[in-house]
N, C-alpha and C positions, 0 to 999 in steps of 0.2 A: 803213518801216511797223512800228509796235510789234507784238510777238507778242500773240496772244490769250491771255487767262488761261484755264487749263485746270481744269475741274471734273470730279470723279468723283461720280456719283450712284449710291448703293447702296440700292435700294428694291425690295422683292419684289412689290409690287402694280403690275402692268403698266400699268394706266391712269394711275396717279400718276407712275410712272417716265417713261412716254412724254410725259406732259404737262409734267413738269419739264424734260426734255431740250429739248422744243420752246420752252419759255419762256426758258431760259437761252441757247439758240442764238440766239433772236430778240434777246436783249440783248447779243449779241456774244461769247459765250464759246465756247471749244472744249470740247465736252462728251463724256465717256465715261460709260458706265453699266453696271450689273450688277444682276441680280435675285436673286443667290444669295450667301450669306455667304462661302463659300470662294473663289469666283471674284472677288468684290469685294475680299477681303483681298489676293489676289495682285496685282490691279490697283493697289490702294492702295500696296503695298510696292514696286512696280516702275514705276509710271507717271509719276512726277514731276509730280503734280498740285498746283495752287496751293491748292485747297480740296477737301475730301471732305465731301459731304452724305450723312449716314449714318443709315439707319433702324435702330431698335433691334431690332424683331422681324423676323428673317430666317431662312430655311432654311439649315441647315448650321452656320453660326457666327453667334451673335447680335452686334448692334452693339456691345455693351459689350466683348466679347472682341476684336472687330476694332479698336476704339479702343485697347484696351490693347496689342495687338500693334503697331499703328502707332506708339504712343508709345515702345515699347521700341526701335524703330529710328530714330525721328525725333521729338524732342520739340518741333520747330518747325512740324510740319505743321498747317495750319489745318483744323479739324474742326467741323462743326455737326451735331448729332444731331437726328433727327426722331423723335418719340416720341408714342405714344398714351397713355403712362403719365405722369400729371401729378402724382403724389404726390411728396412731398419726397424719399423714399428713392431712387426711381428717377432723379430729376433729379440728386440729389447723387452717385449712383453714376456717371452719365455724366460730370459735370463733374469728379469726383474722378479719373477716369481720364485727364483732360486735354482734354476737348472744350472748344472756345472758347465755344460757346453751344449752346442747345437751342431747338427750336421744337416746340410741342405740336400734334398733329393733333386736329381739323381746323384747318388754318392758312390765312391769307390769302396767296395767291401773291405779291401785291404786297409784303406785309411780309417774306416770305421773301427776295425779291429784295433788299430793302433790308438785311436782316440779312447776306446773303452779301456785298453790296457793302461794308458796314461792316467786316466781318472782314477782307476782302481789302485794304481801304485801310490797315488797321493792319499787316497782315503784309508788305505791299509796302514799307512805310517802313523795315523792318528795325530792329535794336536798335543803340543807340549802342555804339561799340567801346571795349573796355578800361575799362569802368565797374565799379567795386567799391562795394558798399554795406556798411557796417559797422554792426551793431546791438549795442548793449550792450557793445562792446569785445571780444566773444567770437565772434560770428557774422559771418563774412565771406561775402558773396554776389557771385559772379562773374557779372555780367549777360550777358556775351558767351557764356559757356559754360553758362548756365542751371544753375549749380551753387552750392551753399553749403557752408561748412565750419564746424563747431563742434567744437573739440578733434578727436577721432578720427572724428566722425560726418560723413558726406557726405550732403547733402540735394539731391535732384533737383527742379528747378522746371520748369514749363511756360513757354512763351514768354509766355502771357497773365499768369501770376503775376508774372513779372519786369516786365512792362509796368506792372502795378498798383503794384508796389514802386517802380519808377522814377518814376512820376508822383507818388506820395505823397511820395517823397524830395525831389523837385524843388519841392514845395509844402508842405514840412514846417512852415512857419511858421503854418499855419492848417489847420482841418479841411476835408476835401474832401467835398462832398455826393455822394451816390449818383448823382444825375442827371449830375453833372459827370464822374464816372468813366465812365458809359455814353457820354457824348459824346466825351470826350477819349481814353479807352483803348479802348472798343469801337467808336468811330467813328460812333455813331448821330446823325444830324442832328437828330432830334426825340425825345430820350430820354423825354419825358413821355408820348409816344404808344406806348412799348414796354412790353408786359406781360412782364416777366421777373424772376426772382429770381437771375439769374446773378451779379450783384455780391455779394449776401449770401452765396451759396454759395462763391464764390471767396475772399471774405474769411475764411470759416470754414476753408477748405482751407489758406490761408496761415497762419492762426494755429496750426493743427496742426503746421505745419512749422517756423515760426520761434520760437514761444513755448515756454518750458520747461513752462508749464502753460496750455494753450489756453483753459481756463475762467476764467483770471485774466490776460488779456493785458497785457503790459508794453510791447510795442513797437507793435503794431497796435491802437490803441485806438479805441473809439467815443465820440464827443463827442455826447451826447444832443441831438437836434434839429438837429445841424449836419453830421454826416458822420463820416468816418474820418480818423485822423491817425497818421502814423508818427513815433514818438519813440525815444529811445535812440541817436540818431545822434551822431557826433563833433561837438564844438563848432566 
């Protein structure tokens, strides 16, 4: 019998936390939870969870700091942030720290379950082994180790960022639409039904890492009306 996937829910509102635990147990997950930032952080760092569902506003340590601490230890941990803050700055902060996705409160429980399932489908597949992406002849990206090198500069990537680059690299002959990235990289079955800016924000994050000037991208370019394309690859 396959093991149950393990979730950690860090949410300080007791009614929401209890409801989410019940929902995900019903869907067959092994669920742990915490209502406090410091306790949640310790569980996240030591509990070997497949996914962390992380509220932003928490007592003790906020969700942004928890996400950052998790990423310092494990760049591959799947994280979805729950936030009542929906302005771009807060969403960008969470995703810049390495969250795979965000869900704004109030949220549909059914959509949250779908988002969790989508992220887990991708993370369970794992990354191809020993794959290197070369951009512009100067930037070498080691997909297995989530790291890039340009001269003396080392660049750290999240698992999701690498998956985006891998998908764009494997379809480099054409622009890839945003909805296709949501379907193939994030794993959403019906991307047109998903209200999220996570693709746009991840693209912006990647440009800040791989471009010499992120305001004038040379490698990760936008094809107006068609999507994103990765260029500068070896012939």
